[in-house]
C-alpha positions in Angstrom: 26.7 65.6 205.0 23.4 66.1 206.1 20.2 63.5 205.1 18.6 66.1 203.6 21.1 67.0 201.4 22.4 64.0 200.4 18.1 63.5 198.9 18.6 67.0 197.6 19.7 65.7 193.8 17.9 63.0 194.1 14.5 65.6 195.0 15.5 67.6 192.0 14.9 64.7 189.2 12.0 64.1 190.3 11.0 67.2 189.7 12.6 67.4 186.4 10.5 64.2 185.7 7.4 65.3 187.0 7.5 68.9 185.0 8.8 67.2 181.8 5.5 64.2 182.2 3.5 67.2 182.7 4.9 69.0 179.5 4.4 65.8 177.5 0.9 65.4 178.6 0.2 68.9 178.1 0.9 69.1 174.5 -0.4 65.6 173.7 -3.4 67.1 175.0 -3.2 70.4 172.9 -2.6 67.7 169.9 -5.3 67.0 167.1 -6.7 63.4 167.3 -4.7 61.6 165.0 -1.6 63.4 165.2 1.0 61.4 166.7 0.1 58.2 164.2 0.5 60.6 160.9 4.0 62.0 162.4 5.0 59.0 163.3 4.1 57.8 159.2 5.5 60.8 157.7 8.9 60.6 160.1 9.1 57.1 158.8 8.0 57.8 155.5 10.4 60.5 155.0 13.5 61.1 157.4 11.3 64.0 158.8 12.3 65.2 162.3 9.0 64.4 164.2 9.5 67.5 166.3 9.4 69.6 163.4 6.1 68.2 162.6 4.7 68.2 165.6 5.6 72.0 165.4 4.0 72.4 162.5 0.7 70.6 163.1 0.4 72.2 166.5 0.2 75.2 164.6 -2.7 74.8 162.1 -6.0 75.7 163.9 -9.2 73.8 163.6 -11.2 76.0 161.2 -15.4 76.0 162.0 -15.9 77.9 158.7 -13.5 75.2 156.8 -16.3 72.6 157.9 -19.1 74.8 156.8 -18.1 75.6 153.7 -17.6 71.7 152.8 -21.0 71.3 154.1 -22.3 73.2 151.4 -20.5 73.0 148.1 -21.8 74.7 145.0 -22.3 71.6 142.8 -25.0 70.6 145.1 -27.1 73.2 143.0 -28.6 72.0 140.3 -27.5 72.9 136.7 -29.9 75.7 136.1 -28.3 77.6 139.2 -24.8 76.3 138.8 -24.4 77.4 135.1 -24.6 80.6 135.6 -21.8 81.1 138.1 -19.5 80.5 135.4 -21.4 81.2 131.8 -20.8 84.8 132.8 -19.7 87.6 129.8 -17.0 88.7 132.3 -15.6 85.0 132.9 -16.0 84.6 129.0 -13.8 87.9 128.4 -11.4 87.2 131.1 -11.0 83.9 129.5 -10.0 85.4 125.9 -8.0 88.1 127.4 -5.8 84.9 129.1 -5.6 83.1 126.2 -4.2 86.2 124.1 -1.8 86.8 127.1 -0.5 83.8 127.1 -0.9 82.3 123.3 2.4 81.5 122.9 2.9 79.7 126.1 -0.4 77.7 125.6 0.4 76.9 122.1 3.5 75.2 123.3 2.2 73.1 125.7 -0.9 72.1 123.8 1.5 70.8 121.3 3.7 69.0 124.0 0.7 67.6 126.1 -2.3 67.2 123.4 -4.7 69.1 125.3 -6.4 71.6 124.0 -5.3 75.1 124.9 -8.8 76.3 125.6 -9.7 73.4 127.9 -6.8 74.7 130.3 -8.1 78.2 130.1 -11.6 77.2 131.0 -10.3 75.2 134.3 -8.0 78.2 135.3 -11.2 80.4 135.0 -13.9 78.1 136.6 -11.3 77.5 139.8 -10.1 81.2 140.1 -11.2 83.1 137.8 -7.8 83.2 136.4 -5.7 83.4 139.2 -7.8 86.1 140.7 -9.6 84.4 143.5 -7.0 81.4 144.7 -8.3 81.2 148.1 -7.6 83.0 151.8 -7.0 79.9 154.0 -4.0 78.7 155.4 -3.5 75.3 153.3 -2.5 73.5 156.7 -4.8 74.8 158.7 -7.5 73.5 156.0 -6.4 70.2 155.9 -6.1 69.7 159.1 -9.3 70.7 159.6 -10.6 68.5 157.2 -8.5 65.2 157.8 -8.9 65.3 162.1 -12.7 67.1 162.5 -14.5 66.0 159.3 -15.5 62.0 159.5 -17.3 61.8 156.1 -14.2 62.5 154.4 -11.1 62.2 156.6 -9.6 59.3 154.8 -9.1 61.5 151.9 -8.1 64.4 154.1 -6.0 62.7 155.9 -4.2 60.9 152.6 -3.6 64.9 151.1 -2.6 66.0 154.8 0.3 63.2 154.4 1.0 64.0 150.9 1.6 68.0 151.9 3.9 67.2 155.1 5.7 65.0 152.5 6.7 66.9 149.5 9.6 68.7 149.3 10.6 71.9 149.4 11.1 72.7 145.2 7.3 71.7 145.1 6.0 73.9 147.8 6.2 77.3 146.6 7.1 78.6 150.1 6.7 78.0 153.7 4.7 75.4 154.4 2.8 76.7 157.1 2.3 80.1 154.9 1.0 78.5 151.9 -2.3 79.7 151.1 -5.4 77.9 149.3 -9.4 77.2 149.2 -11.3 75.5 152.6 -10.2 72.1 151.4 -6.4 73.3 151.0 -5.8 73.2 147.4 -3.8 75.7 145.6 -2.4 78.0 142.8 -4.0 79.2 139.8 -5.5 75.5 139.1 -6.4 74.4 142.6 -4.0 71.3 142.8 -4.7 69.1 145.9 -1.0 67.9 147.8 -1.3 64.6 146.3 -1.7 66.4 142.6 1.1 68.4 143.0 3.1 65.4 144.1 2.0 63.2 140.9 1.1 66.0 138.1 2.6 69.5 138.5 5.5 70.3 136.6 9.1 73.2 136.2 8.1 74.1 132.6 10.2 76.9 133.4 12.8 74.7 134.9 13.7 77.1 137.5 14.1 73.7 139.9 11.0 74.8 142.0 7.1 74.6 141.0 5.2 77.6 141.6 1.4 77.2 140.8 0.6 81.1 142.2 3.4 82.8 140.5 4.7 80.8 137.3 2.2 80.9 134.2 4.4 78.1 132.9 4.1 75.7 135.8 0.3 76.4 136.3 -0.5 75.8 132.8 1.5 72.8 132.1 0.6 71.3 135.1 -2.7 71.5 134.1 -2.1 70.4 130.9 0.0 67.3 132.2 -3.1 66.4 134.6 -5.2 66.3 131.6 -3.0 64.2 129.7 -2.2 61.8 132.1 -5.4 61.1 132.8 -5.9 60.1 129.4 -7.1 63.3 127.1 -8.1 62.3 123.7 -6.4 64.8 121.7 -8.9 66.4 118.9 -11.9 63.9 120.4 -15.0 65.3 121.2 -16.1 65.8 125.3 -19.9 66.6 125.3 -22.8 66.7 122.7 -26.5 67.2 123.2 -29.1 64.0 122.6 -32.4 64.3 121.7 -34.5 61.7 123.3 -37.4 60.9 121.9 -41.0 59.8 123.4 -39.8 55.7 124.4 -36.4 56.3 125.3 -34.9 54.1 128.5 -34.2 55.2 131.3 -30.5 55.7 131.7 -28.8 56.2 135.5 -25.0 56.4 135.4 -23.0 55.9 138.5 -20.2 58.3 137.1 -19.4 60.0 134.1 -17.3 57.2 132.8 -18.0 56.3 129.2 -19.5 52.8 128.7 -21.9 52.1 125.3 -21.4 52.4 121.8 -22.7 55.7 120.7 -25.5 53.4 118.1 -26.6 51.7 121.7 -27.8 55.2 123.1 -29.7 55.7 120.1 -31.0 52.0 120.1 -32.4 53.4 123.6 -34.1 56.4 122.3 -31.7 59.4 122.7 -30.2 60.8 119.3 -27.2 62.7 118.4 -27.7 66.2 117.0 -24.3 65.8 115.2 -23.2 63.1 113.5 -19.8 60.6 115.2 -17.8 58.7 114.3 -19.3 54.9 114.5 -18.4 53.1 117.7 -16.9 55.9 120.0 -17.9 54.9 123.4 -20.1 57.3 125.4 -22.3 57.8 128.6 -25.4 60.0 128.7 -25.8 62.8 131.6 -29.4 64.3 132.4 -29.0 67.5 134.0 -31.8 69.8 135.4 -31.6 73.0 133.1 -33.3 76.2 132.9 -36.0 74.7 129.9 -36.4 71.4 131.9 -34.6 68.1 131.7 -31.2 68.4 129.5 -29.6 65.2 128.0 -26.2 64.8 127.0 -24.0 62.7 125.3 -20.4 62.7 127.5 -17.0 61.6 126.6 -13.8 60.2 127.2 -12.4 63.5 128.0 -15.7 64.7 130.0 -14.9 61.8 131.9 -10.7 63.3 132.1 -12.6 66.4 133.6 -14.5 64.8 136.0 -11.2 63.6 137.4 -10.1 66.9 138.2 -13.7 67.8 140.1 -15.8 64.7 139.9 -19.3 66.8 139.6 -20.7 66.2 135.7 -21.6 69.7 136.4 -18.3 71.1 136.8 -17.1 68.8 133.5 -20.3 70.5 131.8 -19.1 74.5 133.1 -15.4 73.9 132.0 -16.8 72.4 128.3 -19.1 75.5 128.1 -16.7 77.8 129.1 -14.1 76.3 127.1 -16.3 76.5 123.8 -16.9 80.1 124.6 -13.4 81.2 125.1 -12.5 79.3 122.3 -15.2 81.4 119.9 -14.2 84.4 121.6 -10.9 84.2 120.3 -11.5 83.3 117.0 -13.4 86.0 116.8 -11.2 88.1 118.2 -9.0 86.8 115.1 -10.7 87.7 112.5 -11.4 91.4 113.4 -7.4 91.7 113.2 
């Protein structure tokens, strides 16, 4: 045996090692920033294969249109411009039709969870126009983009991406890399984020999986359960107009959490335009309306709606759409 032939196996091994290192370095260079650590966490917590997790994330694409969209949310508009987006005759009529089409289910779910059915319908109406617009982005692309490339809210979206990767297949509604949703990674008619699917979505039709795209039972009950577990008060008010006097004390609130008995706000110069039970806790929202400032007492149920979307504009739109839908249903019933 010659000296060269003796070293041939060693040279082959060196070549293989170099090729492996090159491939590993290339994959690492192509990986999203922070991907390796996330994969380690998910694999540790769930026992899922790191290779399969990396393959999913490697296939996700950073989307500039997602970064553009999240920088201009509708909730940045003043109330006078935000309200007309949702309070249209077409959306109210569609809400009445949705209510009537699913009336038996809505009534049953409302009784089960203690949530007024018109508010379930209004959430679906505001979120997706009753399932008509559920989003066209790949959920994985959206969450990867926002978790790894959007520093202002990277922590939140990283949590959502982790929750998505950890969801069992029975809660996914399909292969993870095919799911479609909003630019923020929300899915289904009610636009649930992955952590909300994990914590609040329910299999109401008892078929062994949660389908927030195709099962009216699962969709409607999941919205109701979300409200129920966040403290919805059955039969309680949501919001009501307030009339300030000339000496009304300016009030600034951090969020919609009810903080004061309504009598305290009356003492500060804000009169209710309808009677309420003494001692009911409330807050005050000042909105930029079409005719000038609007002042609103807001209650626990308004705060619950802001757990779905933290914007008071969103909660007010849901409340007013719900009332319009309820009025439309009552009017239709009266004609029968």
